C-alpha positions in Angstrom: 5.8 -16.5 9.1 6.8 -19.9 10.7 7.5 -20.5 14.3 10.9 -21.3 13.0 11.1 -18.4 11.0 10.4 -16.3 14.2 12.9 -18.1 15.9 15.6 -17.5 13.4 14.9 -13.8 13.2 14.7 -13.6 17.0 18.0 -15.1 17.6 19.7 -13.0 15.0 18.3 -10.0 16.8 18.9 -10.9 20.4 15.1 -11.5 21.0 13.8 -14.6 21.9 10.5 -16.3 20.9 8.7 -16.0 24.3 9.9 -12.1 24.7 12.7 -13.3 27.2 16.3 -11.6 26.2 19.1 -13.9 25.0 22.6 -13.1 26.6 25.1 -14.0 24.1 23.0 -13.5 20.8 24.2 -10.5 19.6 24.2 -8.2 22.5 21.3 -6.0 21.4 19.6 -5.9 24.7 16.2 -6.3 23.2 13.4 -8.8 23.5 10.2 -9.6 22.1 7.1 -8.9 23.6 4.6 -11.6 22.6 2.9 -9.8 19.8 1.7 -11.7 16.7 4.6 -12.0 14.2 4.1 -12.0 10.5 0.7 -10.7 10.3 1.5 -7.6 8.2 3.3 -7.4 5.0 4.7 -4.5 3.0 1.1 -3.3 1.3 -0.8 -3.7 4.5 2.2 -1.7 6.6 1.8 1.1 3.6 -1.9 1.1 3.8 -2.0 1.4 7.8 0.6 4.1 7.2 -1.4 5.9 4.7 -4.4 5.6 6.9 -2.8 6.9 10.2 -1.6 10.1 8.2 -5.2 10.6 7.2 -4.9 12.5 3.6 -8.6 13.5 3.5 -8.8 14.6 7.0 -5.3 16.2 7.1 -5.7 18.0 3.9 -9.1 19.6 4.8 -7.7 20.8 8.2 -4.1 22.0 6.8 -4.8 23.5 3.4 -6.5 26.8 4.7 -4.0 27.5 7.4 -0.9 26.7 5.4 -2.4 29.0 2.4 -2.9 31.7 5.0 0.8 31.7 5.7 2.4 31.1 2.5 0.0 31.7 -0.2 0.5 30.3 -3.6 3.7 28.5 -2.5 1.8 26.0 -0.5 3.4 23.5 -3.1 7.1 24.5 -2.1 6.2 24.3 1.5 4.9 21.0 1.1 8.1 19.8 -0.7 10.1 21.4 1.9 8.2 19.7 4.7 8.5 16.4 2.8 12.4 16.6 2.6 13.1 16.3 6.4 10.3 13.7 6.7 12.1 11.5 3.8 15.8 12.0 5.6 14.4 11.0 9.0 12.4 7.9 7.6 15.8 6.8 6.0 17.3 7.0 9.4 14.2 5.0 10.9 14.8 2.3 8.3 18.4 1.9 9.5 17.6 1.7 13.1 15.0 -0.8 12.3 17.2 -2.9 10.2 19.2 -3.1 13.3 16.9 -3.2 16.0 13.4 -4.1 15.3 11.5 -3.2 18.3 7.8 -1.8 19.0 9.3 0.7 21.0 10.9 2.7 18.3 12.0 6.2 19.5 11.8 5.3 22.9 14.0 2.3 22.4 16.3 3.5 19.9 16.8 6.7 21.6 17.5 4.9 25.1 20.0 2.5 23.1 21.7 5.3 21.6 21.7 8.2 24.3 20.7 6.2 27.3 17.5 5.9 29.4 16.6 9.6 30.2 16.6 10.8 26.5 14.9 7.7 25.6 12.1 8.2 28.1 11.3 11.3 26.8 11.5 10.4 22.9 9.0 8.0 24.1 6.9 10.3 25.8 7.1 12.7 22.8 5.6 10.0 20.5 2.8 9.0 23.1 1.7 12.7 24.1 1.6 13.7 20.5 -0.4 10.5 19.3 -2.8 10.7 22.4 -3.7 14.5 21.6 -4.3 13.8 17.9 -6.5 10.6 18.9 -8.8 13.3 20.5 -8.7 15.5 17.8 -9.4 12.8 15.1 -12.4 11.6 17.1 -13.6 15.2 17.1 -13.2 15.8 13.5 -15.1 12.5 12.9 -18.1 13.1 15.0 -18.4 16.5 13.2 -18.4 14.9 9.8 -20.8 12.1 11.2 -23.4 14.6 11.7 -22.7 16.4 8.5 -23.3 13.3 6.5 -26.3 12.8 8.4 -27.7 16.2 7.6 -26.9 15.7 3.8 -28.5 12.4 3.6 -31.5 13.4 5.4 -31.8 17.0 3.9 -32.2 18.3 7.2 -29.4 20.8 7.9 -30.3 21.2 11.5 -28.9 17.8 11.9 -25.2 19.4 11.2 -25.7 21.4 14.2 -25.9 18.9 16.8 -22.1 18.4 17.1 -22.3 21.7 18.5 -24.4 20.3 21.5 -21.6 19.8 24.1 -22.9 16.9 26.0 -23.8 15.0 22.6 -20.5 15.9 21.2 -18.6 14.3 23.9 -21.0 11.4 24.0 -20.6 10.5 20.4 -16.9 11.3 20.4 -16.4 8.8 23.2 -18.4 6.0 21.1 -16.0 6.7 18.3 -12.9 6.2 20.5 -14.4 3.0 22.3 -15.0 1.6 18.6 -11.5 2.5 17.3 -10.1 1.1 20.5 -12.1 -2.5 20.3 -10.8 -2.8 16.7 -7.3 -1.9 17.7 -7.5 -4.3 20.7 -8.5 -7.3 18.2 -4.9 -7.0 16.7 -3.1 -6.3 13.3 -5.2 -8.6 11.0 -8.6 -6.8 12.0 -6.9 -3.3 11.7 -5.4 -4.3 8.3 -8.8 -5.8 7.1 -10.6 -2.5 8.2 -7.9 0.0 6.9 -8.3 -1.5 3.2 -11.8 -0.4 2.6 -11.3 3.1 4.2 -8.2 4.0 2.8 -9.3 2.8 -0.6 -12.3 5.1 -0.4 -10.8 8.3 0.8 -8.1 7.7 -1.8 -10.7 7.3 -4.8 -12.5 10.6 -3.5 -9.7 12.7 -3.3 -8.6 11.5 -6.8 -12.4 12.6 -8.0 -12.0 15.8 -6.3 -8.8 16.8 -8.3 -10.0 15.5 -11.5 -13.2 17.4 -11.1 -11.2 20.7 -9.9 -9.1 20.6 -13.1 -12.0 20.0 -15.2 -13.7 23.0 -13.8 -10.5 25.2 -14.6 -10.1 23.6 -18.2 -14.0 24.5 -18.9 -13.8 28.1 -17.3 -16.3 27.4 -14.6 -13.5 27.6 -11.5 -14.3 29.9 -8.8 -11.0 32.0 -9.2 -9.1 30.0 -12.1 -5.3 30.5 -11.3 -2.7 29.0 -13.6 0.0 27.2 -12.0 3.6 28.7 -12.3 7.1 27.5 -11.4 7.2 30.2 -8.9 5.0 28.0 -6.7 7.4 25.6 -6.3 9.9 28.0 -4.9 10.4 28.2 -1.2 12.8 31.2 -1.5 9.8 33.1 -2.7 7.8 33.1 0.7 7.6 36.4 2.1 9.2 35.8 5.7 11.1 33.4 7.5 8.5 33.2 10.4 5.9 32.5 7.7 8.2 29.9 6.0 8.7 28.2 9.6 5.1 28.3 10.1 4.4 26.7 6.9 6.8 24.2 7.4 5.7 23.2 10.9 2.2 22.8 9.5 3.5 20.8 6.4 5.6 18.3 8.9 2.2 17.9 10.7 0.6 16.8 7.6 3.1 14.1 6.9 3.2 12.7 10.5 2.0 9.2 11.2 4.3 7.4 8.7 6.2 5.8 11.7 3.4 3.7 12.5 4.8 1.4 9.9 7.8 1.0 12.2 6.0 0.4 15.6 4.4 -2.7 13.8 8.0 -4.0 13.3 7.5 -6.9 15.5 4.1 -7.9 13.8 5.3 -7.7 10.2 6.8 -10.1 7.8 10.5 -9.9 7.4 10.7 -7.3 10.5 14.4 -6.2 9.7 13.2 -5.0 6.1 9.5 -4.5 5.7 9.0 -1.7 8.3 11.7 0.5 7.0 10.4 0.2 3.3 6.9 0.6 4.0 7.8 3.8 5.8 9.6 5.3 3.1 6.7 4.3 0.5 4.4 5.6 2.7 6.0 9.0 2.6 6.4 9.1 -1.1 2.5 8.1 -1.7 1.6 10.7 0.6 3.7 13.7 -1.0 2.0 12.5 -4.5 -1.4 12.6 -3.0 -0.9 16.1 -1.4 0.7 17.7 -4.3 -2.0 16.6 -6.6 -5.0 17.8 -4.2 -3.1 21.1 -3.6 -2.5 22.1 -6.9 -6.2 21.3 -8.0 -7.5 23.4 -4.7 -5.3 26.3 -5.8 -6.0 26.0 -9.5 -9.9 26.1 -9.0 -10.1 28.6 -5.7 -7.2 30.6 -5.8 -5.8 32.1 -2.4 -8.1 35.2 -2.2 -9.5 35.9 1.0 -13.2 36.1 0.0 -15.8 33.7 -1.1 -14.6 30.2 -2.1 -10.7 31.7 -1.9 -8.6 29.0 0.0 -7.1 32.2 1.8 -10.6 33.1 3.4 -10.4 32.7 7.0 -14.2 31.3 7.2 -13.0 28.4 4.8 -9.8 27.3 6.9 -11.5 25.1 9.5 -12.3 22.6 6.6 -11.5 23.8 3.2 -13.3 20.6 1.5 -16.8 21.1 3.4 -16.6 24.6 1.5 -15.3 23.2 -2.0 -16.8 19.8 -2.2 -20.1 21.2 -3.3 -19.0 23.6 -6.0 -16.4 21.1 -7.1 -18.1 17.6 -6.9 -21.8 18.9 -7.5 -24.4 16.3 -6.0 -21.6 13.8 -5.3 -20.2 16.4 -2.7 -21.5 14.1 0.0 -18.6 11.6 -0.8 -16.2 14.1 0.3 -18.0 14.1 3.8 -17.9 10.3 3.7 -14.2 10.4 2.8 -13.4 12.6 5.5 -15.4 10.8 8.0 -13.7 7.3 6.9 -10.3 9.2 6.9 -10.7 10.7 10.6 -12.3 7.4 11.6 -9.5 4.8 10.1 -6.7 7.3 11.3 -8.6 7.5 14.7 -8.1 3.2 14.7 -4.9 3.1 13.1 -3.2 5.9 15.4 -3.9 3.5 18.4 -1.1 1.3 16.9 1.8 3.9 17.9 0.9 4.6 21.6 0.2 1.4 22.5 3.1 -0.4 21.4 5.2 2.3 22.7 3.5 2.0 26.0 4.0 -1.6 25.6 7.6 -1.4 25.2 8.2 0.9 28.1 6.2 -1.5 30.2 8.3 -4.3 28.9 11.3 -2.7 29.7 10.5 -1.5 33.1 10.2 2.2 32.3 6.7 2.2 33.1 4.6 0.0 35.7 4.6 -3.8 34.1 1.0 -3.7 33.5 1.4 -1.6 30.5 3.5 -4.6 29.0 0.6 -7.0 29.0 -0.4 -8.8 25.9 -4.0 -10.2 25.1 -3.7 -14.0 25.0 -6.2 -14.3 22.3 -5.4 -11.2 20.1 -1.9 -11.1 20.7 -2.1 -7.2 20.8 -1.1 -4.9 23.6 -4.2 -5.0 25.9 -3.6 -2.8 28.9 -1.7 -0.2 26.7 -4.2 0.1 24.0 -7.3 0.7 26.8 -4.9 3.1 28.8 -4.5 5.0 25.2 -8.2 5.3 24.7 -8.9 6.5 28.0 -6.1 9.0 28.0 -7.4 10.4 24.8 -11.0 10.6 25.8 -10.0 12.5 29.1 -8.0 14.9 27.2 -10.7 15.7 25.0 -13.3 15.8 27.7 -11.1 18.2 29.6 -10.0 20.3 26.9 -13.2 20.4 25.1 -15.3 21.6 28.2 -12.6 24.2 29.4 -12.2 25.9 25.9 -12.5 24.8 22.3 -9.6 27.1 21.7 -7.5 25.0 24.2 -8.3 22.0 22.2 -7.1 23.6 18.7 -4.1 25.3 20.1 -3.0 21.8 21.5 -3.1 20.5 17.8 -1.1 23.4 16.8 1.2 22.5 19.4 1.6 19.0 18.0 4.1 20.5 15.5 6.6 21.1 18.4 6.0 17.8 19.8 6.6 15.8 16.4 9.6 18.0 15.8 11.3 17.0 19.1 10.8 13.3 19.1 11.5 12.7 15.4 14.5 15.1 15.9 15.6 13.1 18.8 15.4 9.5 17.0 17.0 10.8 13.8 20.0 11.9 16.0 19.6 8.5 17.7 20.5 7.0 14.3 23.6 9.5 13.8 25.1 8.5 17.3 24.3 4.7 17.4 26.2 4.0 14.0 28.8 6.6 14.4 31.3 4.0 14.3 30.4 2.8 11.0 29.4 5.9 9.5 32.5 6.3 7.2 32.7 2.8 6.2 31.2 3.2 2.9 29.0 5.6 0.7 25.8 3.9 1.8 26.5 4.2 5.4 27.6 7.6 5.3 24.3 8.5 3.4 21.8 6.6 5.3 23.5 6.3 8.5 24.9 9.5 9.0 24.3 12.7 6.5 20.3 12.0 5.9 19.0 11.5 9.6 21.7 14.3 10.7 20.4 16.9 8.3 16.8 15.6 8.8 17.2 15.7 12.5 19.0 19.1 12.9 16.2 20.5 10.6 13.3 19.6 13.0 15.1 20.3 15.9 15.7 23.9 14.4 12.3 23.9 13.7 11.2 23.1 17.4 13.1 25.7 18.8 11.7 28.2 16.1 8.2 27.3 16.5 8.4 27.2 20.1 9.8 30.7 20.2 7.2 31.9 17.9 4.3 30.3 19.5 5.3 32.5 22.9 3.3 35.3 20.7 0.0 35.5 21.9 -1.2 36.0 18.2 0.2 32.6 17.5 -2.9 29.9 16.9 -6.3 31.3 18.4 -5.0 34.2 19.8 -5.3 32.9 23.3 -2.9 33.8 26.2 -2.2 33.1 29.7 -0.1 35.9 31.4 0.7 37.3 28.1 2.3 33.9 26.6 0.7 32.5 23.9 -1.6 29.4 24.8 0.3 27.3 22.1 3.4 27.8 23.8 2.2 27.2 27.0 0.2 23.8 25.8 3.3 22.4 24.2 5.9 23.1 26.6 3.5 22.0 29.2 3.0 18.8 28.0 6.7 18.3 27.5 7.4 19.3 31.1 4.6 16.8 32.3 6.7 14.1 30.6 9.7 15.4 32.5 7.7 15.2 35.9 6.4 11.7 35.1 9.8 10.7 34.2 11.2 11.5 37.8 8.3 9.8 39.4 9.2 6.6 37.3 12.8 7.1 38.4 11.8 7.0 42.1 9.3 4.0 41.4 11.5 1.8 39.1 15.1 3.0 39.2 16.6 -0.1 37.5 15.7 1.3 33.7 17.2 4.6 34.6 20.1 3.0 35.9 20.7 1.2 32.5 20.4 -2.1 34.2 17.3 -2.9 31.9 17.8 -1.5 28.3 21.2 -0.5 28.4 23.2 1.7 25.9 25.6 -0.1 23.3 26.4 -3.7 23.4 24.9 -4.3 26.8 22.1 -6.8 27.4 18.8 -6.8 28.4 18.0 -8.7 32.0 14.7 -9.3 31.8 14.7 -10.6 35.6 15.7 -7.1 36.9 
């Protein structure tokens, strides 16, 4: 994008090229932050979006637990989870068209509802991504040592990931490498992602074709015929099982919104990020449905042997099925999951770094979070801060209890529903004056985000209630309350505490003097 084009886009949106707000340029109250404009196109944004979702890593971790909840109705749950994601993505697209800003949930909720709700929307995104960064690094480490064992034929190498000091040290190396790539900006990120995303999608396709071939040849473990009932969500046994399954399926789609956080760095920032988000969600649902059907058709949902319902297989379904399905090429699946988690580890840095950048820029956090690397035009301090936070979180939870780490991942569903729901309703409220001015406005600015936001917030409340049961997640509890509930609510309450601290330190943002609601203008000198 040329400098003239950047100035044109910025002028239309009330954003100046140097990141200073322009009074009288539309009254958007937003300003640029110095990120490198025009560095990512539609295909690059979709690749990074798919990478952040990490289909190979996500499927190996989520297929087993979801089957345990809903059995053969896994495809139905995947489709039900896809619907609110698509509806919310449509609302995100409309918000981005009107206000392309790297802060996404934080910025848009602040503009619609005010600084307090906006701050918590930003915190929901940051905390969820920081937590999943540590988990992605941990999974990458597990499959790194598994890959070494398969390459050398020394099965003992796979056990090295259980060595706590070595595990933590290796995890920190993975986090540091991902941080370094992300620090170098979107062009380095994009190049890195093309290779890793293409490889994992190729291997997932190979797995699906091989599984269906085994079914056709009569060599599958528990060949199970695909029936229309698999796609019927009303056939799930109970609403609790349905809600748990949907919560898990929402988690597996999570990450597409990274395409929006790049909006100040994409070509045609008003249109490309929203289109990329929609395309990413559709591509992912096709991948998930294909692999899920192949897995169920090959292994069935039994609780013994290779069955997808076997509790022993749920930690990593592909680690169990890759050998029987792909034969001597099973190592490719280990490499795919390693590349998937490593790629997602790197691309996931994009969201928290740019949200922290935006919060620092608009004085919702200390100014240093708003720093930009003069060489790479990327969020410098915010990227490093994200890496440090992810590393600290992993060290603490992994040292205290492995159950605490995995239960926090389970609690992610609550945080995802929380900030997605807030952002979707921000779309409804922000566009309330024009929602009934035409069919398109009604569908995309009102109905779709309203339904998607309400569904996700209902899921947030339902999951929070269910997770109070000590049996939820790992079964750990504190004082009779489930550890998943304590961790999920604890992270959100920590955000409330930090928000009040920032109110005392930098009250201007919370008084609406920096990033104001409606048509008020951002004053960068506050």
